[in-house]
Every structure is written in structure tokens, then in C-alpha cells.
NUFITI-674210 format. One record per residue (C-alpha): x, y, z; residue in one letter; residue number from 1. Coordinates in nm, 3 decimals, always signed. Layout:
! NUFITI-674210
<atom X="X" Y="Y" Z="Z" r="A" k="NUM"/>
...
END
This chain:
! NUFITI-674210
<atom X="+2.771" Y="-1.131" Z="+0.724" r="X" k="1"/>
<atom X="+2.570" Y="-0.838" Z="+0.843" r="X" k="2"/>
<atom X="+2.912" Y="-0.710" Z="+0.996" r="X" k="3"/>
<atom X="+3.076" Y="-0.715" Z="+0.675" r="X" k="4"/>
<atom X="+2.778" Y="-0.563" Z="+0.484" r="X" k="5"/>
<atom X="+2.753" Y="-0.250" Z="+0.719" r="X" k="6"/>
<atom X="+3.125" Y="-0.203" Z="+0.693" r="X" k="7"/>
<atom X="+3.093" Y="-0.190" Z="+0.322" r="X" k="8"/>
<atom X="+2.796" Y="+0.057" Z="+0.341" r="X" k="9"/>
<atom X="+2.986" Y="+0.266" Z="+0.592" r="X" k="10"/>
<atom X="+3.274" Y="+0.287" Z="+0.335" r="X" k="11"/>
<atom X="+3.064" Y="+0.375" Z="+0.057" r="X" k="12"/>
<atom X="+2.897" Y="+0.672" Z="+0.237" r="X" k="13"/>
<atom X="+3.254" Y="+0.774" Z="+0.357" r="X" k="14"/>
<atom X="+3.392" Y="+0.784" Z="+0.004" r="X" k="15"/>
<atom X="+3.086" Y="+0.937" Z="-0.167" r="X" k="16"/>
<atom X="+2.885" Y="+1.118" Z="+0.103" r="X" k="17"/>
<atom X="+2.761" Y="+1.385" Z="-0.177" r="X" k="18"/>
<atom X="+2.522" Y="+1.122" Z="-0.301" r="X" k="19"/>
<atom X="+2.366" Y="+1.005" Z="+0.048" r="X" k="20"/>
<atom X="+2.367" Y="+1.365" Z="+0.150" r="X" k="21"/>
<atom X="+2.148" Y="+1.466" Z="-0.177" r="X" k="22"/>
<atom X="+1.958" Y="+1.147" Z="-0.192" r="X" k="23"/>
<atom X="+1.838" Y="+1.233" Z="+0.218" r="X" k="24"/>
<atom X="+1.777" Y="+1.611" Z="+0.099" r="X" k="25"/>
<atom X="+1.529" Y="+1.491" Z="-0.177" r="X" k="26"/>
<atom X="+1.368" Y="+1.221" Z="+0.037" r="X" k="27"/>
<atom X="+1.347" Y="+1.495" Z="+0.324" r="X" k="28"/>
<atom X="+1.200" Y="+1.747" Z="+0.068" r="X" k="29"/>
<atom X="+0.950" Y="+1.484" Z="-0.065" r="X" k="30"/>
<atom X="+0.838" Y="+1.440" Z="+0.278" r="X" k="31"/>
<atom X="+0.783" Y="+1.837" Z="+0.331" r="X" k="32"/>
<atom X="+0.624" Y="+1.886" Z="+0.007" r="X" k="33"/>
<atom X="+0.394" Y="+1.601" Z="-0.055" r="X" k="34"/>
<atom X="+0.390" Y="+1.322" Z="+0.212" r="X" k="35"/>
<atom X="+0.321" Y="+1.511" Z="+0.554" r="X" k="36"/>
<atom X="+0.055" Y="+1.802" Z="+0.400" r="X" k="37"/>
<atom X="-0.133" Y="+1.483" Z="+0.201" r="X" k="38"/>
<atom X="-0.120" Y="+1.251" Z="+0.500" r="X" k="39"/>
<atom X="-0.082" Y="+1.438" Z="+0.857" r="X" k="40"/>
<atom X="-0.464" Y="+1.578" Z="+0.867" r="X" k="41"/>
<atom X="-0.613" Y="+1.266" Z="+0.675" r="X" k="42"/>
<atom X="-0.434" Y="+1.042" Z="+0.916" r="X" k="43"/>
<atom X="-0.582" Y="+1.252" Z="+1.253" r="X" k="44"/>
<atom X="-0.944" Y="+1.216" Z="+1.114" r="X" k="45"/>
<atom X="-0.885" Y="+0.876" Z="+1.018" r="X" k="46"/>
<atom X="-0.773" Y="+0.783" Z="+1.380" r="X" k="47"/>
<atom X="-1.078" Y="+1.003" Z="+1.549" r="X" k="48"/>
<atom X="-1.334" Y="+0.831" Z="+1.313" r="X" k="49"/>
<atom X="-1.205" Y="+0.463" Z="+1.377" r="X" k="50"/>
<atom X="-1.306" Y="+0.530" Z="+1.713" r="X" k="51"/>
<atom X="-1.623" Y="+0.671" Z="+1.691" r="X" k="52"/>
<atom X="-1.763" Y="+0.433" Z="+1.430" r="X" k="53"/>
<atom X="-1.584" Y="+0.095" Z="+1.553" r="X" k="54"/>
<atom X="-1.840" Y="-0.144" Z="+1.627" r="X" k="55"/>
<atom X="-2.155" Y="+0.063" Z="+1.450" r="X" k="56"/>
<atom X="-2.295" Y="-0.109" Z="+1.142" r="X" k="57"/>
<atom X="-2.278" Y="+0.094" Z="+0.823" r="X" k="58"/>
<atom X="-2.567" Y="-0.032" Z="+0.596" r="X" k="59"/>
<atom X="-2.400" Y="+0.086" Z="+0.301" r="X" k="60"/>
<atom X="-2.090" Y="-0.143" Z="+0.386" r="X" k="61"/>
<atom X="-2.310" Y="-0.441" Z="+0.527" r="X" k="62"/>
<atom X="-2.328" Y="-0.627" Z="+0.193" r="X" k="63"/>
<atom X="-1.958" Y="-0.598" Z="+0.092" r="X" k="64"/>
<atom X="-1.845" Y="-0.681" Z="+0.454" r="X" k="65"/>
<atom X="-2.100" Y="-1.007" Z="+0.468" r="X" k="66"/>
<atom X="-1.955" Y="-1.128" Z="+0.141" r="X" k="67"/>
<atom X="-1.592" Y="-1.086" Z="+0.246" r="X" k="68"/>
<atom X="-1.695" Y="-1.247" Z="+0.596" r="X" k="69"/>
<atom X="-1.564" Y="-0.931" Z="+0.749" r="X" k="70"/>
<atom X="-1.602" Y="-0.924" Z="+1.120" r="X" k="71"/>
<atom X="-1.936" Y="-0.811" Z="+1.275" r="X" k="72"/>
<atom X="-1.950" Y="-0.449" Z="+1.361" r="X" k="73"/>
<atom X="-1.607" Y="-0.389" Z="+1.173" r="X" k="74"/>
<atom X="-1.735" Y="-0.220" Z="+0.876" r="X" k="75"/>
<atom X="-1.534" Y="+0.090" Z="+0.963" r="X" k="76"/>
<atom X="-1.221" Y="-0.131" Z="+0.955" r="X" k="77"/>
<atom X="-1.270" Y="-0.216" Z="+0.604" r="X" k="78"/>
<atom X="-1.374" Y="+0.160" Z="+0.538" r="X" k="79"/>
<atom X="-1.063" Y="+0.323" Z="+0.669" r="X" k="80"/>
<atom X="-0.832" Y="+0.024" Z="+0.568" r="X" k="81"/>
<atom X="-0.966" Y="+0.117" Z="+0.210" r="X" k="82"/>
<atom X="-0.915" Y="+0.492" Z="+0.224" r="X" k="83"/>
<atom X="-0.687" Y="+0.566" Z="+0.553" r="X" k="84"/>
<atom X="-0.350" Y="+0.579" Z="+0.362" r="X" k="85"/>
<atom X="-0.030" Y="+0.353" Z="+0.429" r="X" k="86"/>
<atom X="-0.001" Y="+0.220" Z="+0.666" r="X" k="87"/>
<atom X="-0.303" Y="+0.329" Z="+0.877" r="X" k="88"/>
<atom X="-0.501" Y="+0.018" Z="+0.768" r="X" k="89"/>
<atom X="-0.244" Y="-0.195" Z="+0.917" r="X" k="90"/>
<atom X="-0.203" Y="+0.001" Z="+1.235" r="X" k="91"/>
<atom X="-0.540" Y="-0.001" Z="+1.303" r="X" k="92"/>
<atom X="-0.586" Y="-0.391" Z="+1.259" r="X" k="93"/>
<atom X="-0.323" Y="-0.446" Z="+1.467" r="X" k="94"/>
<atom X="-0.438" Y="-0.202" Z="+1.728" r="X" k="95"/>
<atom X="-0.786" Y="-0.397" Z="+1.724" r="X" k="96"/>
<atom X="-0.570" Y="-0.733" Z="+1.759" r="X" k="97"/>
<atom X="-0.405" Y="-0.582" Z="+2.051" r="X" k="98"/>
<atom X="-0.700" Y="-0.510" Z="+2.240" r="X" k="99"/>
<atom X="-0.856" Y="-0.812" Z="+2.160" r="X" k="100"/>
<atom X="-1.131" Y="-0.750" Z="+1.944" r="X" k="101"/>
<atom X="-1.004" Y="-0.934" Z="+1.618" r="X" k="102"/>
<atom X="-0.861" Y="-1.305" Z="+1.654" r="X" k="103"/>
<atom X="-0.471" Y="-1.382" Z="+1.554" r="X" k="104"/>
<atom X="-0.612" Y="-1.554" Z="+1.239" r="X" k="105"/>
<atom X="-0.888" Y="-1.281" Z="+1.115" r="X" k="106"/>
<atom X="-0.607" Y="-0.970" Z="+1.197" r="X" k="107"/>
<atom X="-0.357" Y="-1.141" Z="+0.971" r="X" k="108"/>
<atom X="-0.608" Y="-1.198" Z="+0.656" r="X" k="109"/>
<atom X="-0.703" Y="-0.841" Z="+0.706" r="X" k="110"/>
<atom X="-0.361" Y="-0.743" Z="+0.663" r="X" k="111"/>
<atom X="-0.393" Y="-0.887" Z="+0.304" r="X" k="112"/>
<atom X="-0.600" Y="-0.602" Z="+0.184" r="X" k="113"/>
<atom X="-0.709" Y="-0.340" Z="+0.448" r="X" k="114"/>
<atom X="-0.389" Y="-0.150" Z="+0.404" r="X" k="115"/>
<atom X="-0.423" Y="+0.096" Z="+0.098" r="X" k="116"/>
<atom X="-0.321" Y="+0.398" Z="-0.077" r="X" k="117"/>
<atom X="-0.540" Y="+0.694" Z="+0.054" r="X" k="118"/>
<atom X="-0.727" Y="+0.929" Z="-0.164" r="X" k="119"/>
<atom X="-0.516" Y="+1.235" Z="-0.075" r="X" k="120"/>
<atom X="-0.222" Y="+1.057" Z="-0.144" r="X" k="121"/>
<atom X="-0.344" Y="+0.946" Z="-0.485" r="X" k="122"/>
<atom X="-0.525" Y="+1.266" Z="-0.575" r="X" k="123"/>
<atom X="-0.194" Y="+1.481" Z="-0.458" r="X" k="124"/>
<atom X="+0.074" Y="+1.294" Z="-0.626" r="X" k="125"/>
<atom X="-0.093" Y="+1.147" Z="-0.951" r="X" k="126"/>
<atom X="-0.268" Y="+1.454" Z="-1.067" r="X" k="127"/>
<atom X="+0.007" Y="+1.604" Z="-1.239" r="X" k="128"/>
<atom X="+0.101" Y="+1.260" Z="-1.441" r="X" k="129"/>
<atom X="-0.208" Y="+1.278" Z="-1.641" r="X" k="130"/>
<atom X="-0.387" Y="+1.490" Z="-1.911" r="X" k="131"/>
<atom X="-0.706" Y="+1.401" Z="-1.767" r="X" k="132"/>
<atom X="-0.829" Y="+1.539" Z="-1.434" r="X" k="133"/>
<atom X="-1.055" Y="+1.205" Z="-1.395" r="X" k="134"/>
<atom X="-0.729" Y="+0.957" Z="-1.428" r="X" k="135"/>
<atom X="-0.668" Y="+0.981" Z="-1.017" r="X" k="136"/>
<atom X="-1.049" Y="+0.914" Z="-0.960" r="X" k="137"/>
<atom X="-1.020" Y="+0.614" Z="-1.210" r="X" k="138"/>
<atom X="-0.692" Y="+0.539" Z="-1.027" r="X" k="139"/>
<atom X="-0.864" Y="+0.541" Z="-0.694" r="X" k="140"/>
<atom X="-1.179" Y="+0.326" Z="-0.778" r="X" k="141"/>
<atom X="-0.927" Y="+0.086" Z="-0.939" r="X" k="142"/>
<atom X="-0.726" Y="+0.047" Z="-0.616" r="X" k="143"/>
<atom X="-1.063" Y="-0.031" Z="-0.416" r="X" k="144"/>
<atom X="-1.183" Y="-0.253" Z="-0.662" r="X" k="145"/>
<atom X="-0.863" Y="-0.461" Z="-0.658" r="X" k="146"/>
<atom X="-0.821" Y="-0.415" Z="-0.270" r="X" k="147"/>
<atom X="-1.204" Y="-0.534" Z="-0.241" r="X" k="148"/>
<atom X="-1.102" Y="-0.835" Z="-0.501" r="X" k="149"/>
<atom X="-0.787" Y="-0.965" Z="-0.285" r="X" k="150"/>
<atom X="-1.030" Y="-1.001" Z="+0.001" r="X" k="151"/>
<atom X="-1.263" Y="-1.240" Z="-0.162" r="X" k="152"/>
<atom X="-0.986" Y="-1.445" Z="-0.304" r="X" k="153"/>
<atom X="-0.799" Y="-1.445" Z="+0.059" r="X" k="154"/>
<atom X="-0.912" Y="-1.699" Z="+0.306" r="X" k="155"/>
<atom X="-1.203" Y="-1.604" Z="+0.506" r="X" k="156"/>
<atom X="-1.196" Y="-1.473" Z="+0.829" r="X" k="157"/>
<atom X="-1.358" Y="-1.618" Z="+1.149" r="X" k="158"/>
<atom X="-1.752" Y="-1.455" Z="+1.203" r="X" k="159"/>
<atom X="-1.617" Y="-1.234" Z="+1.468" r="X" k="160"/>
<atom X="-1.804" Y="-0.966" Z="+1.643" r="X" k="161"/>
<atom X="-1.641" Y="-0.628" Z="+1.738" r="X" k="162"/>
<atom X="-1.693" Y="-0.544" Z="+2.102" r="X" k="163"/>
<atom X="-1.794" Y="-0.198" Z="+2.157" r="X" k="164"/>
<atom X="-1.694" Y="-0.219" Z="+2.511" r="X" k="165"/>
<atom X="-1.330" Y="-0.230" Z="+2.466" r="X" k="166"/>
<atom X="-1.331" Y="+0.091" Z="+2.232" r="X" k="167"/>
<atom X="-1.311" Y="+0.399" Z="+2.447" r="X" k="168"/>
<atom X="-1.311" Y="+0.726" Z="+2.256" r="X" k="169"/>
<atom X="-0.947" Y="+0.869" Z="+2.178" r="X" k="170"/>
<atom X="-0.862" Y="+1.214" Z="+2.288" r="X" k="171"/>
<atom X="-0.712" Y="+1.442" Z="+1.997" r="X" k="172"/>
<atom X="-0.405" Y="+1.460" Z="+2.209" r="X" k="173"/>
<atom X="-0.347" Y="+1.082" Z="+2.204" r="X" k="174"/>
<atom X="-0.431" Y="+1.110" Z="+1.835" r="X" k="175"/>
<atom X="-0.172" Y="+1.376" Z="+1.743" r="X" k="176"/>
<atom X="+0.091" Y="+1.166" Z="+1.911" r="X" k="177"/>
<atom X="+0.034" Y="+0.861" Z="+1.716" r="X" k="178"/>
<atom X="-0.024" Y="+1.040" Z="+1.380" r="X" k="179"/>
<atom X="+0.330" Y="+1.223" Z="+1.439" r="X" k="180"/>
<atom X="+0.485" Y="+0.888" Z="+1.506" r="X" k="181"/>
<atom X="+0.332" Y="+0.748" Z="+1.198" r="X" k="182"/>
<atom X="+0.415" Y="+1.023" Z="+0.999" r="X" k="183"/>
<atom X="+0.784" Y="+1.051" Z="+1.099" r="X" k="184"/>
<atom X="+0.819" Y="+0.654" Z="+1.052" r="X" k="185"/>
<atom X="+0.708" Y="+0.700" Z="+0.676" r="X" k="186"/>
<atom X="+0.930" Y="+1.014" Z="+0.642" r="X" k="187"/>
<atom X="+1.230" Y="+0.777" Z="+0.805" r="X" k="188"/>
<atom X="+1.180" Y="+0.497" Z="+0.572" r="X" k="189"/>
<atom X="+1.124" Y="+0.734" Z="+0.256" r="X" k="190"/>
<atom X="+1.433" Y="+0.933" Z="+0.346" r="X" k="191"/>
<atom X="+1.644" Y="+0.586" Z="+0.391" r="X" k="192"/>
<atom X="+1.501" Y="+0.447" Z="+0.034" r="X" k="193"/>
<atom X="+1.575" Y="+0.779" Z="-0.119" r="X" k="194"/>
<atom X="+1.939" Y="+0.735" Z="-0.011" r="X" k="195"/>
<atom X="+1.923" Y="+0.389" Z="-0.155" r="X" k="196"/>
<atom X="+1.744" Y="+0.501" Z="-0.495" r="X" k="197"/>
<atom X="+2.037" Y="+0.741" Z="-0.530" r="X" k="198"/>
<atom X="+2.323" Y="+0.505" Z="-0.513" r="X" k="199"/>
<atom X="+2.117" Y="+0.261" Z="-0.725" r="X" k="200"/>
<atom X="+2.063" Y="+0.567" Z="-1.026" r="X" k="201"/>
<atom X="+2.415" Y="+0.662" Z="-0.985" r="X" k="202"/>
<atom X="+2.525" Y="+0.295" Z="-1.023" r="X" k="203"/>
<atom X="+2.273" Y="+0.164" Z="-1.286" r="X" k="204"/>
<atom X="+2.269" Y="+0.498" Z="-1.494" r="X" k="205"/>
<atom X="+2.379" Y="+0.413" Z="-1.856" r="X" k="206"/>
<atom X="+2.408" Y="+0.022" Z="-1.767" r="X" k="207"/>
<atom X="+2.008" Y="-0.018" Z="-1.762" r="X" k="208"/>
<atom X="+1.706" Y="+0.187" Z="-1.952" r="X" k="209"/>
<atom X="+1.524" Y="+0.452" Z="-1.790" r="X" k="210"/>
<atom X="+1.212" Y="+0.260" Z="-1.811" r="X" k="211"/>
<atom X="+1.384" Y="-0.063" Z="-1.619" r="X" k="212"/>
<atom X="+1.500" Y="+0.239" Z="-1.327" r="X" k="213"/>
<atom X="+1.113" Y="+0.302" Z="-1.300" r="X" k="214"/>
<atom X="+1.027" Y="-0.046" Z="-1.247" r="X" k="215"/>
<atom X="+1.323" Y="-0.082" Z="-1.004" r="X" k="216"/>
<atom X="+1.196" Y="+0.239" Z="-0.803" r="X" k="217"/>
<atom X="+0.803" Y="+0.123" Z="-0.820" r="X" k="218"/>
<atom X="+0.968" Y="-0.208" Z="-0.643" r="X" k="219"/>
<atom X="+1.151" Y="-0.023" Z="-0.366" r="X" k="220"/>
<atom X="+0.965" Y="+0.317" Z="-0.272" r="X" k="221"/>
<atom X="+0.614" Y="+0.451" Z="-0.387" r="X" k="222"/>
<atom X="+0.657" Y="+0.808" Z="-0.387" r="X" k="223"/>
<atom X="+0.964" Y="+0.813" Z="-0.594" r="X" k="224"/>
<atom X="+0.812" Y="+0.567" Z="-0.807" r="X" k="225"/>
<atom X="+0.536" Y="+0.761" Z="-0.905" r="X" k="226"/>
<atom X="+0.698" Y="+1.100" Z="-0.964" r="X" k="227"/>
<atom X="+0.963" Y="+0.877" Z="-1.159" r="X" k="228"/>
<atom X="+0.692" Y="+0.813" Z="-1.410" r="X" k="229"/>
<atom X="+0.705" Y="+1.104" Z="-1.611" r="X" k="230"/>
<atom X="+1.024" Y="+0.943" Z="-1.783" r="X" k="231"/>
<atom X="+0.738" Y="+0.711" Z="-1.952" r="X" k="232"/>
<atom X="+0.642" Y="+0.861" Z="-2.262" r="X" k="233"/>
<atom X="+0.329" Y="+0.640" Z="-2.308" r="X" k="234"/>
<atom X="+0.031" Y="+0.795" Z="-2.114" r="X" k="235"/>
<atom X="-0.145" Y="+0.441" Z="-2.137" r="X" k="236"/>
<atom X="+0.126" Y="+0.248" Z="-2.008" r="X" k="237"/>
<atom X="+0.203" Y="+0.525" Z="-1.717" r="X" k="238"/>
<atom X="-0.139" Y="+0.456" Z="-1.617" r="X" k="239"/>
<atom X="-0.078" Y="+0.106" Z="-1.579" r="X" k="240"/>
<atom X="+0.231" Y="+0.111" Z="-1.411" r="X" k="241"/>
<atom X="+0.078" Y="+0.396" Z="-1.161" r="X" k="242"/>
<atom X="-0.218" Y="+0.156" Z="-1.075" r="X" k="243"/>
<atom X="+0.035" Y="-0.128" Z="-1.003" r="X" k="244"/>
<atom X="+0.291" Y="+0.094" Z="-0.795" r="X" k="245"/>
<atom X="-0.030" Y="+0.234" Z="-0.613" r="X" k="246"/>
<atom X="-0.171" Y="-0.154" Z="-0.523" r="X" k="247"/>
<atom X="+0.193" Y="-0.258" Z="-0.462" r="X" k="248"/>
<atom X="+0.343" Y="-0.032" Z="-0.217" r="X" k="249"/>
<atom X="+0.688" Y="-0.100" Z="-0.212" r="X" k="250"/>
<atom X="+0.898" Y="-0.227" Z="-0.005" r="X" k="251"/>
<atom X="+0.937" Y="+0.099" Z="+0.206" r="X" k="252"/>
<atom X="+0.548" Y="+0.052" Z="+0.265" r="X" k="253"/>
<atom X="+0.624" Y="-0.281" Z="+0.357" r="X" k="254"/>
<atom X="+0.898" Y="-0.182" Z="+0.652" r="X" k="255"/>
<atom X="+0.661" Y="+0.086" Z="+0.726" r="X" k="256"/>
<atom X="+0.370" Y="-0.169" Z="+0.765" r="X" k="257"/>
<atom X="+0.629" Y="-0.411" Z="+0.975" r="X" k="258"/>
<atom X="+0.693" Y="-0.125" Z="+1.221" r="X" k="259"/>
<atom X="+0.335" Y="-0.055" Z="+1.289" r="X" k="260"/>
<atom X="+0.230" Y="-0.428" Z="+1.346" r="X" k="261"/>
<atom X="+0.465" Y="-0.511" Z="+1.585" r="X" k="262"/>
<atom X="+0.402" Y="-0.880" Z="+1.697" r="X" k="263"/>
<atom X="+0.111" Y="-0.931" Z="+1.489" r="X" k="264"/>
<atom X="+0.365" Y="-0.959" Z="+1.192" r="X" k="265"/>
<atom X="+0.250" Y="-0.931" Z="+0.847" r="X" k="266"/>
<atom X="+0.023" Y="-1.240" Z="+0.804" r="X" k="267"/>
<atom X="-0.138" Y="-1.226" Z="+0.427" r="X" k="268"/>
<atom X="-0.004" Y="-0.908" Z="+0.378" r="X" k="269"/>
<atom X="+0.261" Y="-0.982" Z="+0.128" r="X" k="270"/>
<atom X="+0.053" Y="-1.252" Z="-0.085" r="X" k="271"/>
<atom X="-0.237" Y="-1.011" Z="-0.055" r="X" k="272"/>
<atom X="-0.034" Y="-0.735" Z="-0.202" r="X" k="273"/>
<atom X="+0.098" Y="-0.938" Z="-0.462" r="X" k="274"/>
<atom X="-0.266" Y="-1.049" Z="-0.552" r="X" k="275"/>
<atom X="-0.409" Y="-0.728" Z="-0.545" r="X" k="276"/>
<atom X="-0.117" Y="-0.590" Z="-0.785" r="X" k="277"/>
<atom X="-0.209" Y="-0.871" Z="-1.014" r="X" k="278"/>
<atom X="-0.567" Y="-0.777" Z="-1.021" r="X" k="279"/>
<atom X="-0.526" Y="-0.421" Z="-1.081" r="X" k="280"/>
<atom X="-0.268" Y="-0.487" Z="-1.385" r="X" k="281"/>
<atom X="-0.504" Y="-0.686" Z="-1.563" r="X" k="282"/>
<atom X="-0.787" Y="-0.468" Z="-1.486" r="X" k="283"/>
<atom X="-0.593" Y="-0.142" Z="-1.615" r="X" k="284"/>
<atom X="-0.516" Y="-0.341" Z="-1.901" r="X" k="285"/>
<atom X="-0.878" Y="-0.355" Z="-1.991" r="X" k="286"/>
<atom X="-0.937" Y="-0.002" Z="-1.888" r="X" k="287"/>
<atom X="-0.654" Y="+0.148" Z="-2.150" r="X" k="288"/>
<atom X="-0.899" Y="+0.035" Z="-2.409" r="X" k="289"/>
<atom X="-1.138" Y="+0.293" Z="-2.290" r="X" k="290"/>
<atom X="-0.937" Y="+0.550" Z="-2.177" r="X" k="291"/>
<atom X="-0.669" Y="+0.530" Z="-2.443" r="X" k="292"/>
<atom X="-0.811" Y="+0.373" Z="-2.714" r="X" k="293"/>
<atom X="-0.538" Y="+0.492" Z="-2.983" r="X" k="294"/>
<atom X="-0.257" Y="+0.364" Z="-2.774" r="X" k="295"/>
<atom X="-0.393" Y="+0.038" Z="-2.610" r="X" k="296"/>
<atom X="-0.216" Y="-0.287" Z="-2.658" r="X" k="297"/>
<atom X="-0.207" Y="-0.644" Z="-2.502" r="X" k="298"/>
<atom X="+0.120" Y="-0.693" Z="-2.367" r="X" k="299"/>
<atom X="+0.062" Y="-1.083" Z="-2.333" r="X" k="300"/>
<atom X="+0.396" Y="-1.176" Z="-2.126" r="X" k="301"/>
<atom X="+0.313" Y="-0.933" Z="-1.856" r="X" k="302"/>
<atom X="-0.070" Y="-1.057" Z="-1.838" r="X" k="303"/>
<atom X="+0.043" Y="-1.402" Z="-1.790" r="X" k="304"/>
<atom X="+0.273" Y="-1.330" Z="-1.568" r="X" k="305"/>
<atom X="+0.032" Y="-1.165" Z="-1.351" r="X" k="306"/>
<atom X="-0.248" Y="-1.495" Z="-1.367" r="X" k="307"/>
<atom X="+0.093" Y="-1.665" Z="-1.255" r="X" k="308"/>
<atom X="+0.170" Y="-1.468" Z="-0.962" r="X" k="309"/>
<atom X="-0.199" Y="-1.450" Z="-0.878" r="X" k="310"/>
<atom X="-0.218" Y="-1.818" Z="-0.862" r="X" k="311"/>
<atom X="+0.078" Y="-1.873" Z="-0.666" r="X" k="312"/>
<atom X="+0.020" Y="-1.600" Z="-0.408" r="X" k="313"/>
<atom X="-0.358" Y="-1.707" Z="-0.365" r="X" k="314"/>
<atom X="-0.198" Y="-2.067" Z="-0.302" r="X" k="315"/>
<atom X="+0.081" Y="-1.930" Z="-0.056" r="X" k="316"/>
<atom X="-0.231" Y="-1.736" Z="+0.111" r="X" k="317"/>
<atom X="-0.429" Y="-2.045" Z="+0.146" r="X" k="318"/>
<atom X="-0.121" Y="-2.265" Z="+0.302" r="X" k="319"/>
<atom X="-0.025" Y="-1.984" Z="+0.546" r="X" k="320"/>
<atom X="-0.311" Y="-1.761" Z="+0.647" r="X" k="321"/>
<atom X="-0.621" Y="-2.000" Z="+0.636" r="X" k="322"/>
<atom X="-0.800" Y="-2.290" Z="+0.528" r="X" k="323"/>
<atom X="-0.916" Y="-2.395" Z="+0.209" r="X" k="324"/>
<atom X="-1.056" Y="-2.124" Z="-0.016" r="X" k="325"/>
<atom X="-1.348" Y="-2.351" Z="-0.139" r="X" k="326"/>
<atom X="-1.588" Y="-2.113" Z="+0.042" r="X" k="327"/>
<atom X="-1.453" Y="-1.815" Z="-0.165" r="X" k="328"/>
<atom X="-1.514" Y="-1.893" Z="-0.496" r="X" k="329"/>
END
């Protein structure tokens, strides 16, 4: 089956190579213009901060970590998982699992909410989409809120303590090498998905609406999905979709996460992202009444769908990632 599928793809690439070349060129331009400038310096600082802060108590986060039963001394993992950007949070969790500081079960649970879009990416990409300069800040705060709510709803990890002795300081050289590898992996997946999107746009153009293409793009790849939101005329709807795309991340971020977690696997990542996206859409649907009072309206089918997804994703996380969620509510 894989051989047949590969042969079909190869035939398409031969017969219509211009679409593939254009998609790859656009993906490379996106990486050079947006992704690398916004993420590369941020990733370096995040990796150094993780080495410096891991095992230390951060007073402002201790109360939140206590509610989430986050491993003691791991406040920096939570902090950098919230602001580090995709897929740095997952990489940090996997690194600390490999070094023996997190149990397998705890690391898999943390993958459900400690891998999020970073502020540099959110502010850099979304600022041009909205008339108000405060909207990117609202999106970032909403993103953090939904991640923390997901952590509250997921199974509780074991009450472990991070061992400071197992965290040697990292050198700038090793940090740079890791950052280059991470950025290269991200750009590789972005380019691949951009090629896929180019063929999908060509295939579906005229068959489905522009709004449907935006939703398909949001499922597949985050950066292109956010840029495609200019096709949505209603700014309130654009706000909800932008918040949802940031929380979900798309299949491209899923593949990036898989490439950095290695043998740890995805754990609670998929149910966590489904829960976070549902919480985000529900919260964003309320926020639009304050941000866009003239155009806000209840989308009842979407609201019901989010509640259903939240319920089943929570049940799936309970079954696959941990014990009873009774202590979480």
C-alpha cells in the first residue's frame, strides 16, 4: 500500500512539478521571513533558561504547580512549556525524561499541555490580522489560560521532585546545535506541508468555499493557516479561528513533536490538544462579546461540538494517560 501510494505521489510530482516547486519555495520563504527570525533567538534563550532554572523554586508559579501537581522543582518546565514555542516544550519534557528526572507516566501527561505557541510567534504573525494592537496579547493570554485549564483537566502526574544534580549546565555551542536542529526540523515539516497545501488548494479550488480551505489549512499547518485568515472577512470570527489554530497546532506541529519526543511517544499530546482547542474556542466565543460587541453571535453547533470533544478527549486521556480524574475536579 505504501509503495502504491508513493508511486502515485511520484507520478503527481512528475506531471505537475510546478505546483510542488512553488509550494516548496513559498514554504522556504515563510521559514526565512517569519519562522526562523521569530523562533531561532528565542529557542536559544529558552534552552539556556531551562538549564539555569530547572530544579529551582519560582515563587510566582509554585501555587499553580501545586494545583496541577506539577513535579516539585519543575516550575521552569511549566514556564518554558507555556512560552517556549512549538515544539520546545515537548523537547524539554522528553529531555528530562531521558535524563531520569521525570517518570514515563508524568512525562506523557505533561506533553498534554506543556507544548504551546510562543509569544514571539504569536505577536509576530497575528499582529497584521487585527485592527487592534491588543488582540495578539489577548490571544497569548487566552492560549496560556487554555493550556493551564487542560493541565487541570488531565490526569494528575505523580508528585515527583526534579533532581538538580542531574542537570549539568549547557554550553552555548550545544544549545546552538540543538536550536539549529530544531529549527531545521520545523522548517522541513513546514515546507513539506506547504507543498501538500499547494496541491490541495489547486484540487479543491472552486469545489469548496474559501472558509473551508482556511479550516483545512488550520488542521494541517499552523503558520500557513494563520496567514490564510485574511480570507475571513469577519474579524470576530477571525479571532476565534486564530485562537483555535494556535491551540491545536495542526498536523505539522504534531509531526514536529513526534520528531523531538522520540521513544517517549506522544502520550497525552493529542487528547490534550483537543481539550485545549475546545476550551479555547469556548472562551474565545465569550471574549468576542467584549472585543467585538457589534458582530458577536453564538454559534450553537460549534459550541456543542466543542463540549462533546472536550468530554470524549478527557475520557480518552483518563483511559490512556492516567488513573481516575476524580481528584482533578
